[in-house]
PDB file of N, CA, C and O in Angstrom:
ATOM      1  N   UNK A   1       7.470   3.234  -0.029  1.00  0.00           N
ATOM      2  CA  UNK A   1       6.554   3.490  -1.245  1.00  0.00           C
ATOM      3  C   UNK A   1       6.204   5.048  -1.118  1.00  0.00           C
ATOM      4  O   UNK A   1       5.721   5.505  -0.082  1.00  0.00           O
ATOM      5  N   UNK A   2       6.396   5.588  -1.893  1.00  0.00           N
ATOM      6  CA  UNK A   2       6.162   7.271  -2.039  1.00  0.00           C
ATOM      7  C   UNK A   2       5.162   7.058  -3.363  1.00  0.00           C
ATOM      8  O   UNK A   2       5.403   6.416  -4.385  1.00  0.00           O
ATOM      9  N   UNK A   3       4.020   7.772  -3.025  1.00  0.00           N
ATOM     10  CA  UNK A   3       3.104   8.429  -4.008  1.00  0.00           C
ATOM     11  C   UNK A   3       2.891   9.447  -4.303  1.00  0.00           C
ATOM     12  O   UNK A   3       2.298  10.071  -3.423  1.00  0.00           O
ATOM     13  N   UNK A   4       3.154  10.154  -5.453  1.00  0.00           N
ATOM     14  CA  UNK A   4       2.993  11.633  -5.543  1.00  0.00           C
ATOM     15  C   UNK A   4       2.043  12.127  -6.361  1.00  0.00           C
ATOM     16  O   UNK A   4       1.939  11.367  -7.324  1.00  0.00           O
ATOM     17  N   UNK A   5       1.102  13.279  -6.456  1.00  0.00           N
ATOM     18  CA  UNK A   5       0.171  13.633  -7.481  1.00  0.00           C
ATOM     19  C   UNK A   5       0.898  14.955  -7.550  1.00  0.00           C
ATOM     20  O   UNK A   5       1.643  15.432  -6.694  1.00  0.00           O
ATOM     21  N   UNK A   6       0.490  15.552  -8.925  1.00  0.00           N
ATOM     22  CA  UNK A   6       0.856  16.824  -9.411  1.00  0.00           C
ATOM     23  C   UNK A   6      -0.507  17.349  -9.190  1.00  0.00           C
ATOM     24  O   UNK A   6      -1.528  16.697  -9.411  1.00  0.00           O
ATOM     25  N   UNK A   7      -0.452  19.214  -8.501  1.00  0.00           N
ATOM     26  CA  UNK A   7      -1.385  20.081  -8.807  1.00  0.00           C
ATOM     27  C   UNK A   7      -1.834  19.915  -9.972  1.00  0.00           C
ATOM     28  O   UNK A   7      -1.228  19.307 -10.855  1.00  0.00           O
ATOM     29  N   UNK A   8      -3.020  20.476 -10.101  1.00  0.00           N
ATOM     30  CA  UNK A   8      -3.565  20.541 -11.534  1.00  0.00           C
ATOM     31  C   UNK A   8      -5.007  21.429 -11.574  1.00  0.00           C
ATOM     32  O   UNK A   8      -5.801  21.123 -10.684  1.00  0.00           O
ATOM     33  N   UNK A   9      -5.269  22.086 -12.147  1.00  0.00           N
ATOM     34  CA  UNK A   9      -6.523  22.945 -12.375  1.00  0.00           C
ATOM     35  C   UNK A   9      -7.396  22.450 -13.117  1.00  0.00           C
ATOM     36  O   UNK A   9      -7.316  22.334 -14.340  1.00  0.00           O
ATOM     37  N   UNK A  10      -8.549  22.033 -12.218  1.00  0.00           N
ATOM     38  CA  UNK A  10      -9.640  21.505 -12.385  1.00  0.00           C
ATOM     39  C   UNK A  10     -11.004  22.583 -13.199  1.00  0.00           C
ATOM     40  O   UNK A  10     -11.757  22.248 -14.113  1.00  0.00           O
ATOM     41  N   UNK A  11     -10.961  23.451 -12.721  1.00  0.00           N
ATOM     42  CA  UNK A  11     -11.666  24.674 -13.195  1.00  0.00           C
ATOM     43  C   UNK A  11     -11.303  25.984 -13.067  1.00  0.00           C
ATOM     44  O   UNK A  11     -10.405  26.075 -12.230  1.00  0.00           O
ATOM     45  N   UNK A  12     -11.638  27.124 -13.573  1.00  0.00           N
ATOM     46  CA  UNK A  12     -10.940  28.412 -12.862  1.00  0.00           C
ATOM     47  C   UNK A  12     -11.374  28.663 -11.644  1.00  0.00           C
ATOM     48  O   UNK A  12     -12.577  28.750 -11.396  1.00  0.00           O
ATOM     49  N   UNK A  13     -10.314  28.826 -10.628  1.00  0.00           N
ATOM     50  CA  UNK A  13     -10.023  29.078  -9.296  1.00  0.00           C
ATOM     51  C   UNK A  13     -10.507  27.660  -8.649  1.00  0.00           C
ATOM     52  O   UNK A  13     -11.229  27.644  -7.653  1.00  0.00           O
ATOM     53  N   UNK A  14     -10.161  26.750  -9.142  1.00  0.00           N
ATOM     54  CA  UNK A  14     -10.530  25.394  -8.518  1.00  0.00           C
ATOM     55  C   UNK A  14      -9.268  24.656  -9.076  1.00  0.00           C
ATOM     56  O   UNK A  14      -9.076  24.432 -10.271  1.00  0.00           O
ATOM     57  N   UNK A  15      -8.299  24.254  -7.886  1.00  0.00           N
ATOM     58  CA  UNK A  15      -6.957  23.266  -7.698  1.00  0.00           C
ATOM     59  C   UNK A  15      -7.194  22.038  -7.207  1.00  0.00           C
ATOM     60  O   UNK A  15      -8.063  21.729  -6.391  1.00  0.00           O
ATOM     61  N   UNK A  16      -6.325  21.282  -7.772  1.00  0.00           N
ATOM     62  CA  UNK A  16      -6.384  19.944  -7.255  1.00  0.00           C
ATOM     63  C   UNK A  16      -5.268  19.548  -6.883  1.00  0.00           C
ATOM     64  O   UNK A  16      -4.579  18.909  -7.678  1.00  0.00           O
ATOM     65  N   UNK A  17      -4.737  19.867  -5.388  1.00  0.00           N
ATOM     66  CA  UNK A  17      -3.327  20.075  -4.678  1.00  0.00           C
ATOM     67  C   UNK A  17      -2.276  19.126  -5.028  1.00  0.00           C
ATOM     68  O   UNK A  17      -2.694  18.130  -5.618  1.00  0.00           O
ATOM     69  N   UNK A  18      -0.902  19.183  -4.798  1.00  0.00           N
ATOM     70  CA  UNK A  18       0.001  18.146  -5.114  1.00  0.00           C
ATOM     71  C   UNK A  18      -0.169  17.939  -3.538  1.00  0.00           C
ATOM     72  O   UNK A  18      -0.276  18.725  -2.596  1.00  0.00           O
ATOM     73  N   UNK A  19      -0.144  16.159  -3.686  1.00  0.00           N
ATOM     74  CA  UNK A  19       0.511  15.694  -2.492  1.00  0.00           C
ATOM     75  C   UNK A  19       1.358  14.576  -2.851  1.00  0.00           C
ATOM     76  O   UNK A  19       1.451  14.031  -3.951  1.00  0.00           O
ATOM     77  N   UNK A  20       2.228  14.193  -1.298  1.00  0.00           N
ATOM     78  CA  UNK A  20       3.021  13.306  -1.638  1.00  0.00           C
ATOM     79  C   UNK A  20       2.906  12.621  -0.467  1.00  0.00           C
ATOM     80  O   UNK A  20       3.130  13.185   0.604  1.00  0.00           O
ATOM     81  N   UNK A  21       2.481  11.108  -0.556  1.00  0.00           N
ATOM     82  CA  UNK A  21       2.374  10.110   0.458  1.00  0.00           C
ATOM     83  C   UNK A  21       3.675   8.863   0.671  1.00  0.00           C
ATOM     84  O   UNK A  21       3.938   7.994  -0.161  1.00  0.00           O
ATOM     85  N   UNK A  22       4.181   9.007   1.648  1.00  0.00           N
ATOM     86  CA  UNK A  22       5.065   8.126   2.186  1.00  0.00           C
ATOM     87  C   UNK A  22       4.620   6.854   2.963  1.00  0.00           C
ATOM     88  O   UNK A  22       3.737   7.167   3.761  1.00  0.00           O
ATOM     89  N   UNK A  23       4.888   5.674   3.005  1.00  0.00           N
ATOM     90  CA  UNK A  23       4.236   4.259   3.423  1.00  0.00           C
ATOM     91  C   UNK A  23       5.542   3.988   4.025  1.00  0.00           C
ATOM     92  O   UNK A  23       6.517   3.792   3.299  1.00  0.00           O
ATOM     93  N   UNK A  24       5.644   3.960   5.494  1.00  0.00           N
ATOM     94  CA  UNK A  24       6.756   3.400   6.422  1.00  0.00           C
ATOM     95  C   UNK A  24       6.668   2.571   7.158  1.00  0.00           C
ATOM     96  O   UNK A  24       5.573   2.562   7.720  1.00  0.00           O
ATOM     97  N   UNK A  25       7.514   1.606   7.534  1.00  0.00           N
ATOM     98  CA  UNK A  25       7.559   0.644   8.880  1.00  0.00           C
ATOM     99  C   UNK A  25       7.151   1.129  10.173  1.00  0.00           C
ATOM    100  O   UNK A  25       7.941   1.846  10.788  1.00  0.00           O
ATOM    101  N   UNK A  26       6.212   0.890  10.595  1.00  0.00           N
ATOM    102  CA  UNK A  26       6.082   1.386  11.832  1.00  0.00           C
ATOM    103  C   UNK A  26       7.019   1.037  13.293  1.00  0.00           C
ATOM    104  O   UNK A  26       6.852   1.332  14.476  1.00  0.00           O
ATOM    105  N   UNK A  27       8.033   0.289  12.578  1.00  0.00           N
ATOM    106  CA  UNK A  27       8.997  -0.406  14.154  1.00  0.00           C
ATOM    107  C   UNK A  27      10.401   0.187  13.432  1.00  0.00           C
ATOM    108  O   UNK A  27      11.306   0.548  14.184  1.00  0.00           O
ATOM    109  N   UNK A  28      10.562   0.277  12.114  1.00  0.00           N
ATOM    110  CA  UNK A  28      11.780   0.507  11.988  1.00  0.00           C
ATOM    111  C   UNK A  28      12.284   2.057  10.914  1.00  0.00           C
ATOM    112  O   UNK A  28      13.341   2.505  10.469  1.00  0.00           O
ATOM    113  N   UNK A  29      10.802   2.455  10.877  1.00  0.00           N
ATOM    114  CA  UNK A  29      10.410   3.754   9.957  1.00  0.00           C
ATOM    115  C   UNK A  29      11.526   3.586   8.123  1.00  0.00           C
ATOM    116  O   UNK A  29      11.913   4.513   7.411  1.00  0.00           O
ATOM    117  N   UNK A  30      11.689   2.332   7.952  1.00  0.00           N
ATOM    118  CA  UNK A  30      12.041   2.212   6.753  1.00  0.00           C
ATOM    119  C   UNK A  30      11.142   2.301   5.539  1.00  0.00           C
ATOM    120  O   UNK A  30       9.939   2.124   5.730  1.00  0.00           O
ATOM    121  N   UNK A  31      11.552   2.542   4.374  1.00  0.00           N
ATOM    122  CA  UNK A  31       9.952   2.984   3.237  1.00  0.00           C
ATOM    123  C   UNK A  31       9.958   1.478   2.278  1.00  0.00           C
ATOM    124  O   UNK A  31      10.892   0.925   1.697  1.00  0.00           O
ATOM    125  N   UNK A  32       8.528   1.109   2.395  1.00  0.00           N
ATOM    126  CA  UNK A  32       8.443  -0.236   2.186  1.00  0.00           C
ATOM    127  C   UNK A  32       8.166  -0.292   0.982  1.00  0.00           C
ATOM    128  O   UNK A  32       7.896   0.803   0.487  1.00  0.00           O
ATOM    129  N   UNK A  33       8.114  -1.493   0.049  1.00  0.00           N
ATOM    130  CA  UNK A  33       7.665  -0.826  -1.314  1.00  0.00           C
ATOM    131  C   UNK A  33       6.375  -1.927  -1.226  1.00  0.00           C
ATOM    132  O   UNK A  33       6.013  -2.526  -0.213  1.00  0.00           O
ATOM    133  N   UNK A  34       5.781  -2.018  -2.604  1.00  0.00           N
ATOM    134  CA  UNK A  34       4.472  -2.738  -2.775  1.00  0.00           C
ATOM    135  C   UNK A  34       4.252  -4.358  -2.231  1.00  0.00           C
ATOM    136  O   UNK A  34       3.270  -4.806  -1.638  1.00  0.00           O
ATOM    137  N   UNK A  35       5.619  -5.141  -2.676  1.00  0.00           N
ATOM    138  CA  UNK A  35       5.815  -6.379  -2.159  1.00  0.00           C
ATOM    139  C   UNK A  35       5.781  -6.651  -0.788  1.00  0.00           C
ATOM    140  O   UNK A  35       5.509  -7.792  -0.413  1.00  0.00           O
ATOM    141  N   UNK A  36       6.034  -5.703   0.061  1.00  0.00           N
ATOM    142  CA  UNK A  36       6.047  -5.815   1.191  1.00  0.00           C
ATOM    143  C   UNK A  36       4.644  -5.640   2.092  1.00  0.00           C
ATOM    144  O   UNK A  36       4.279  -6.215   3.117  1.00  0.00           O
ATOM    145  N   UNK A  37       3.970  -4.530   1.219  1.00  0.00           N
ATOM    146  CA  UNK A  37       2.735  -4.199   1.677  1.00  0.00           C
ATOM    147  C   UNK A  37       1.993  -5.577   1.158  1.00  0.00           C
ATOM    148  O   UNK A  37       1.398  -5.960   2.166  1.00  0.00           O
ATOM    149  N   UNK A  38       1.811  -6.210   0.444  1.00  0.00           N
ATOM    150  CA  UNK A  38       0.742  -7.331   0.013  1.00  0.00           C
ATOM    151  C   UNK A  38       1.387  -8.213   0.886  1.00  0.00           C
ATOM    152  O   UNK A  38       0.397  -8.669   1.457  1.00  0.00           O
ATOM    153  N   UNK A  39       2.384  -8.799   1.414  1.00  0.00           N
ATOM    154  CA  UNK A  39       2.566  -9.718   2.501  1.00  0.00           C
ATOM    155  C   UNK A  39       2.528  -9.567   3.467  1.00  0.00           C
ATOM    156  O   UNK A  39       2.574 -10.591   4.148  1.00  0.00           O
ATOM    157  N   UNK A  40       2.413  -8.157   4.245  1.00  0.00           N
ATOM    158  CA  UNK A  40       2.245  -7.040   5.189  1.00  0.00           C
ATOM    159  C   UNK A  40       3.348  -7.607   6.226  1.00  0.00           C
ATOM    160  O   UNK A  40       3.090  -7.695   7.427  1.00  0.00           O
ATOM    161  N   UNK A  41       4.423  -7.932   5.755  1.00  0.00           N
ATOM    162  CA  UNK A  41       5.857  -7.827   6.578  1.00  0.00           C
ATOM    163  C   UNK A  41       6.711  -7.389   5.956  1.00  0.00           C
ATOM    164  O   UNK A  41       6.872  -7.566   4.748  1.00  0.00           O
ATOM    165  N   UNK A  42       7.663  -6.495   6.972  1.00  0.00           N
ATOM    166  CA  UNK A  42       8.698  -5.716   6.689  1.00  0.00           C
ATOM    167  C   UNK A  42       9.801  -6.791   6.185  1.00  0.00           C
ATOM    168  O   UNK A  42      10.142  -7.733   6.901  1.00  0.00           O
ATOM    169  N   UNK A  43      10.417  -6.533   4.675  1.00  0.00           N
ATOM    170  CA  UNK A  43      11.620  -6.871   5.012  1.00  0.00           C
ATOM    171  C   UNK A  43      13.117  -7.136   5.620  1.00  0.00           C
ATOM    172  O   UNK A  43      13.885  -8.098   5.588  1.00  0.00           O
ATOM    173  N   UNK A  44      13.179  -5.458   6.350  1.00  0.00           N
ATOM    174  CA  UNK A  44      14.423  -5.636   7.309  1.00  0.00           C
ATOM    175  C   UNK A  44      13.874  -5.991   8.499  1.00  0.00           C
ATOM    176  O   UNK A  44      14.680  -6.709   9.090  1.00  0.00           O
ATOM    177  N   UNK A  45      13.001  -5.847   9.052  1.00  0.00           N
ATOM    178  CA  UNK A  45      12.836  -6.029  10.897  1.00  0.00           C
ATOM    179  C   UNK A  45      11.905  -6.800  10.754  1.00  0.00           C
ATOM    180  O   UNK A  45      11.920  -7.264  11.894  1.00  0.00           O
ATOM    181  N   UNK A  46      10.870  -7.461  10.125  1.00  0.00           N
ATOM    182  CA  UNK A  46       9.992  -8.523  10.136  1.00  0.00           C
ATOM    183  C   UNK A  46       8.714  -7.809  10.957  1.00  0.00           C
ATOM    184  O   UNK A  46       7.897  -8.547  11.507  1.00  0.00           O
ATOM    185  N   UNK A  47       8.579  -6.493  11.016  1.00  0.00           N
ATOM    186  CA  UNK A  47       7.458  -6.228  11.648  1.00  0.00           C
ATOM    187  C   UNK A  47       6.183  -6.310  10.580  1.00  0.00           C
ATOM    188  O   UNK A  47       6.269  -6.295   9.352  1.00  0.00           O
ATOM    189  N   UNK A  48       4.906  -6.407  11.435  1.00  0.00           N
ATOM    190  CA  UNK A  48       3.913  -6.733  10.759  1.00  0.00           C
ATOM    191  C   UNK A  48       3.228  -5.319  10.099  1.00  0.00           C
ATOM    192  O   UNK A  48       3.099  -4.438  10.949  1.00  0.00           O
ATOM    193  N   UNK A  49       2.757  -4.940   8.707  1.00  0.00           N
ATOM    194  CA  UNK A  49       2.623  -3.780   8.223  1.00  0.00           C
ATOM    195  C   UNK A  49       1.340  -3.822   7.786  1.00  0.00           C
ATOM    196  O   UNK A  49       1.094  -3.468   6.633  1.00  0.00           O
ATOM    197  N   UNK A  50       0.230  -4.305   8.723  1.00  0.00           N
ATOM    198  CA  UNK A  50      -0.984  -4.378   8.268  1.00  0.00           C
ATOM    199  C   UNK A  50      -1.600  -2.876   8.506  1.00  0.00           C
ATOM    200  O   UNK A  50      -2.573  -2.471   7.870  1.00  0.00           O
ATOM    201  N   UNK A  51      -0.825  -1.993   9.636  1.00  0.00           N
ATOM    202  CA  UNK A  51      -0.981  -0.863   9.978  1.00  0.00           C
ATOM    203  C   UNK A  51       0.621   0.295   9.670  1.00  0.00           C
ATOM    204  O   UNK A  51       1.401   0.872  10.426  1.00  0.00           O
ATOM    205  N   UNK A  52       0.512   0.197   8.439  1.00  0.00           N
ATOM    206  CA  UNK A  52       1.740   1.424   8.444  1.00  0.00           C
ATOM    207  C   UNK A  52       1.652   2.441   8.847  1.00  0.00           C
ATOM    208  O   UNK A  52       0.543   2.893   9.135  1.00  0.00           O
ATOM    209  N   UNK A  53       2.843   3.193   9.018  1.00  0.00           N
ATOM    210  CA  UNK A  53       2.990   4.323   9.387  1.00  0.00           C
ATOM    211  C   UNK A  53       2.746   5.389   8.010  1.00  0.00           C
ATOM    212  O   UNK A  53       3.563   5.038   7.159  1.00  0.00           O
ATOM    213  N   UNK A  54       2.128   6.258   7.629  1.00  0.00           N
ATOM    214  CA  UNK A  54       2.071   7.106   6.751  1.00  0.00           C
ATOM    215  C   UNK A  54       2.143   8.571   7.100  1.00  0.00           C
ATOM    216  O   UNK A  54       1.454   9.168   7.927  1.00  0.00           O
ATOM    217  N   UNK A  55       3.259   9.126   6.196  1.00  0.00           N
ATOM    218  CA  UNK A  55       3.487  10.816   6.137  1.00  0.00           C
ATOM    219  C   UNK A  55       2.794  11.152   4.940  1.00  0.00           C
ATOM    220  O   UNK A  55       3.289  10.803   3.869  1.00  0.00           O
ATOM    221  N   UNK A  56       1.630  11.832   4.970  1.00  0.00           N
ATOM    222  CA  UNK A  56       1.005  12.759   4.256  1.00  0.00           C
ATOM    223  C   UNK A  56       1.669  14.386   3.902  1.00  0.00           C
ATOM    224  O   UNK A  56       1.789  15.222   4.798  1.00  0.00           O
ATOM    225  N   UNK A  57       2.009  14.619   2.662  1.00  0.00           N
ATOM    226  CA  UNK A  57       2.263  16.194   2.420  1.00  0.00           C
ATOM    227  C   UNK A  57       1.322  16.694   1.691  1.00  0.00           C
ATOM    228  O   UNK A  57       0.650  15.935   0.993  1.00  0.00           O
ATOM    229  N   UNK A  58       1.153  17.660   1.699  1.00  0.00           N
ATOM    230  CA  UNK A  58      -0.102  18.720   0.996  1.00  0.00           C
ATOM    231  C   UNK A  58       0.538  20.243   0.617  1.00  0.00           C
ATOM    232  O   UNK A  58       0.731  21.207   1.357  1.00  0.00           O
ATOM    233  N   UNK A  59       0.786  20.075  -0.819  1.00  0.00           N
ATOM    234  CA  UNK A  59       1.184  21.424  -1.116  1.00  0.00           C
ATOM    235  C   UNK A  59       0.008  22.495  -1.103  1.00  0.00           C
ATOM    236  O   UNK A  59      -1.105  22.123  -1.475  1.00  0.00           O
ATOM    237  N   UNK A  60       0.178  23.638  -0.746  1.00  0.00           N
ATOM    238  CA  UNK A  60      -0.490  24.349  -0.227  1.00  0.00           C
ATOM    239  C   UNK A  60      -0.688  25.957  -1.426  1.00  0.00           C
ATOM    240  O   UNK A  60       0.040  26.946  -1.516  1.00  0.00           O
ATOM    241  N   UNK A  61      -2.014  25.588  -2.194  1.00  0.00           N
ATOM    242  CA  UNK A  61      -1.617  26.780  -3.174  1.00  0.00           C
ATOM    243  C   UNK A  61      -2.422  28.170  -2.476  1.00  0.00           C
ATOM    244  O   UNK A  61      -3.322  28.228  -1.639  1.00  0.00           O
ATOM    245  N   UNK A  62      -1.756  29.121  -3.133  1.00  0.00           N
ATOM    246  CA  UNK A  62      -2.647  30.355  -3.032  1.00  0.00           C
ATOM    247  C   UNK A  62      -3.905  30.734  -3.809  1.00  0.00           C
ATOM    248  O   UNK A  62      -3.912  30.433  -5.003  1.00  0.00           O
ATOM    249  N   UNK A  63      -4.911  31.317  -3.326  1.00  0.00           N
ATOM    250  CA  UNK A  63      -5.860  32.090  -4.526  1.00  0.00           C
ATOM    251  C   UNK A  63      -5.416  33.299  -4.427  1.00  0.00           C
ATOM    252  O   UNK A  63      -4.771  33.720  -3.467  1.00  0.00           O
ATOM    253  N   UNK A  64      -5.869  34.214  -5.841  1.00  0.00           N
ATOM    254  CA  UNK A  64      -5.855  35.634  -5.717  1.00  0.00           C
ATOM    255  C   UNK A  64      -6.248  36.152  -4.858  1.00  0.00           C
ATOM    256  O   UNK A  64      -6.748  35.237  -4.203  1.00  0.00           O
ATOM    257  N   UNK A  65      -6.484  37.521  -4.050  1.00  0.00           N
ATOM    258  CA  UNK A  65      -6.954  38.195  -3.235  1.00  0.00           C
ATOM    259  C   UNK A  65      -7.094  39.066  -3.863  1.00  0.00           C
ATOM    260  O   UNK A  65      -6.187  39.759  -4.324  1.00  0.00           O
ATOM    261  N   UNK A  66      -8.921  39.307  -4.100  1.00  0.00           N
ATOM    262  CA  UNK A  66      -9.603  40.615  -4.175  1.00  0.00           C
ATOM    263  C   UNK A  66      -9.680  41.558  -3.316  1.00  0.00           C
ATOM    264  O   UNK A  66      -9.884  41.073  -2.204  1.00  0.00           O
ATOM    265  N   UNK A  67      -9.604  42.844  -3.296  1.00  0.00           N
ATOM    266  CA  UNK A  67      -9.355  44.122  -2.736  1.00  0.00           C
ATOM    267  C   UNK A  67     -10.491  45.137  -3.209  1.00  0.00           C
ATOM    268  O   UNK A  67     -10.369  45.911  -4.159  1.00  0.00           O
ATOM    269  N   UNK A  68     -11.727  44.997  -2.311  1.00  0.00           N
ATOM    270  CA  UNK A  68     -12.918  46.134  -2.894  1.00  0.00           C
ATOM    271  C   UNK A  68     -12.104  47.498  -2.461  1.00  0.00           C
ATOM    272  O   UNK A  68     -11.530  47.637  -1.380  1.00  0.00           O
ATOM    273  N   UNK A  69     -12.146  48.187  -3.201  1.00  0.00           N
ATOM    274  CA  UNK A  69     -11.713  49.771  -3.236  1.00  0.00           C
ATOM    275  C   UNK A  69     -12.715  50.558  -2.886  1.00  0.00           C
ATOM    276  O   UNK A  69     -13.625  50.488  -3.712  1.00  0.00           O
ATOM    277  N   UNK A  70     -12.983  51.452  -1.799  1.00  0.00           N
ATOM    278  CA  UNK A  70     -14.134  52.198  -1.797  1.00  0.00           C
ATOM    279  C   UNK A  70     -13.536  53.857  -2.747  1.00  0.00           C
ATOM    280  O   UNK A  70     -14.329  54.780  -2.936  1.00  0.00           O
TER     281      UNK A  70
END
C-alpha cells in the first residue's frame, strides 16, 4: 500500500511537505494492500502483518535565504 500526500502552502513561508508512505510485508518485502492489513496476514507468504515494515519518504522543500548586506 502506498499513501502519498502533495506539498501545499499553508500560509506564507509555511509549507506542508509532500510525503510517501509504503507499507510492506516484513518477511517478503512485498507491497501489501488494505485487505491484507485488515486481516493482518500477507497473501504471498502468510507472515503476520501486526507490525508491518514501513518506508517513509519526505520531500524537502527549501525556503528563500535572506542575506543582510552591510
